C-alpha positions in Angstrom: 69.1 -70.5 -12.8 70.2 -66.9 -12.0 68.1 -63.8 -13.2 70.5 -61.4 -11.6 70.2 -59.5 -15.2 66.7 -59.1 -15.0 66.4 -58.1 -11.5 69.3 -55.8 -12.1 66.8 -54.4 -15.3 64.0 -54.0 -12.6 65.8 -52.0 -10.4 66.8 -49.7 -13.2 63.2 -49.4 -14.0 62.0 -48.7 -11.0 64.2 -45.9 -10.7 63.3 -45.0 -14.6 67.0 -45.3 -15.9 65.9 -48.1 -18.7 65.8 -47.4 -22.0 63.5 -48.9 -24.7 65.5 -51.9 -25.3 65.6 -53.0 -22.1 62.2 -52.5 -21.2 61.6 -54.7 -24.4 64.0 -56.8 -22.8 61.8 -57.0 -19.8 58.3 -57.5 -21.5 59.9 -60.4 -23.6 61.3 -62.3 -20.3 57.8 -61.7 -18.7 56.0 -63.0 -21.7 57.6 -66.2 -21.4 55.6 -69.4 -19.8 58.3 -69.9 -17.1 58.7 -66.9 -14.9 60.7 -67.6 -11.3 58.0 -67.1 -8.4 60.0 -64.5 -7.1 59.2 -62.4 -9.9 55.6 -63.6 -10.9 53.8 -60.5 -9.5 55.4 -58.3 -11.6 54.6 -60.4 -14.7 51.2 -58.8 -15.4 53.2 -55.5 -15.1 55.0 -56.3 -18.0 52.6 -58.3 -20.2 49.6 -56.1 -20.1 50.2 -54.6 -23.7 50.2 -58.3 -25.2 46.9 -59.2 -24.1 44.4 -59.7 -26.7 43.6 -56.0 -27.6 39.9 -56.7 -28.9 38.8 -57.8 -25.5 39.6 -54.1 -24.2 37.6 -52.5 -27.3 34.9 -50.0 -26.3 31.8 -51.3 -27.7 29.3 -49.1 -30.1 27.1 -47.9 -27.8 29.6 -46.9 -25.0 28.6 -43.5 -25.4 25.2 -44.3 -24.8 25.6 -46.4 -21.8 27.9 -43.7 -20.0 25.5 -40.6 -20.6 22.6 -43.2 -19.0 25.0 -43.4 -15.9 25.8 -39.7 -15.7 22.4 -39.0 -16.5 23.4 -35.8 -18.8 21.0 -35.7 -22.2 22.2 -36.9 -25.5 24.4 -34.3 -27.1 22.6 -32.0 -29.9 23.2 -32.3 -33.2 24.0 -29.1 -35.4 21.8 -27.9 -37.5 22.0 -25.4 -40.1 20.7 -21.8 -40.0 19.0 -19.9 -42.5 19.7 -16.1 -43.4 16.3 -15.1 -42.5 16.2 -16.7 -38.9 19.4 -15.2 -38.0 17.8 -11.5 -39.0 14.9 -12.6 -37.1 15.8 -10.5 -34.1 17.0 -7.5 -36.2 13.4 -7.5 -37.8 12.2 -7.4 -34.4 14.3 -4.5 -33.0 13.1 -2.5 -36.8 9.4 -3.3 -35.8 9.9 -2.0 -32.0 11.8 0.9 -33.2 9.2 1.9 -36.1 5.9 1.1 -33.6 7.6 3.3 -31.0 7.9 6.4 -33.6 4.3 5.7 -34.6 3.1 5.8 -31.1 5.2 9.0 -30.3 4.0 11.0 -33.5 0.5 10.0 -32.9 1.0 11.0 -29.1 2.1 14.1 -30.2 -0.6 15.1 -32.6 -3.0 14.2 -29.5 -1.7 16.5 -27.7 -1.6 19.7 -30.0 -4.2 22.0 -29.1 -7.0 21.8 -31.6 -7.9 24.8 -33.7 -10.2 25.1 -36.8 -6.9 25.5 -38.9 -6.0 21.7 -37.9 -9.2 20.3 -38.3 -9.3 18.5 -41.9 -11.4 19.7 -44.8 -13.7 17.7 -47.1 -11.0 16.3 -49.2 -9.1 15.0 -46.6 -6.4 17.8 -46.7 -5.5 20.1 -43.8 -5.7 23.9 -44.1 -2.7 25.8 -44.1 -1.3 28.1 -41.3 -0.4 31.6 -42.2 3.3 31.4 -42.5 6.4 32.7 -44.9 6.0 30.5 -48.1 8.4 31.0 -51.1 4.7 30.7 -53.4 3.5 33.3 -51.4 6.3 35.9 -51.4 7.9 36.9 -54.5 10.9 39.2 -54.8 10.0 40.1 -58.3 8.1 43.1 -58.4 6.6 43.3 -61.9 5.6 41.0 -64.4 8.8 39.9 -66.8 6.2 39.3 -69.4 4.8 42.9 -69.7 8.1 44.2 -70.0 9.4 42.3 -73.3 7.6 43.7 -76.3 5.6 41.4 -78.0 6.1 42.6 -81.5 9.9 42.2 -81.2 9.6 38.5 -80.9 9.5 36.4 -84.1 6.8 33.7 -84.1 8.0 30.3 -84.0 6.3 28.4 -86.8 
C-alpha cells in the first residue's frame, strides 16, 4: 500500500503548514492498528491525546507530595481580622505619645525652681503668683449700684 499522502502530510506537519483537518487525518491514521514500520516511531506523537485521560489525572494528594519534595511549608489559610486588631498599632502609637507628653510635663515641673508660691497648700491647690488678672484689674472706677437711685426703681412683686 502506498502512503505517499500521509508522508506528504507529515512533511507539511514538520514545517507547521498543516490545517486542523489535516492533523485530524494524521491522528486518525496513526490511531489504527496497522501502521507501517517506517511510520511507527511517529505513532506515539499523534496518539497521545487518544490515550486514557484518567490514567494521567493528578491525585488529590499531589500538592502535598510536591510540597514535601520541595521542602516548603504548606500554604497558610486566610483568616479574618477584626477592626480592633487592625487598630492596635494606632492604639499603641497613641499610648506612646501620651506617655512621652506625660514624661515631658513631669520633667518640666521637676526642673522648675522651687519657690514658696509653687508649694501646694493643705487643700491641694497651689497659690497663685502675682500677675495681670481680669478679676483683679477692674476698668470700672465707680460702683454701678450706688449711682442708681433705689427709690426710682419700682419693686417687683
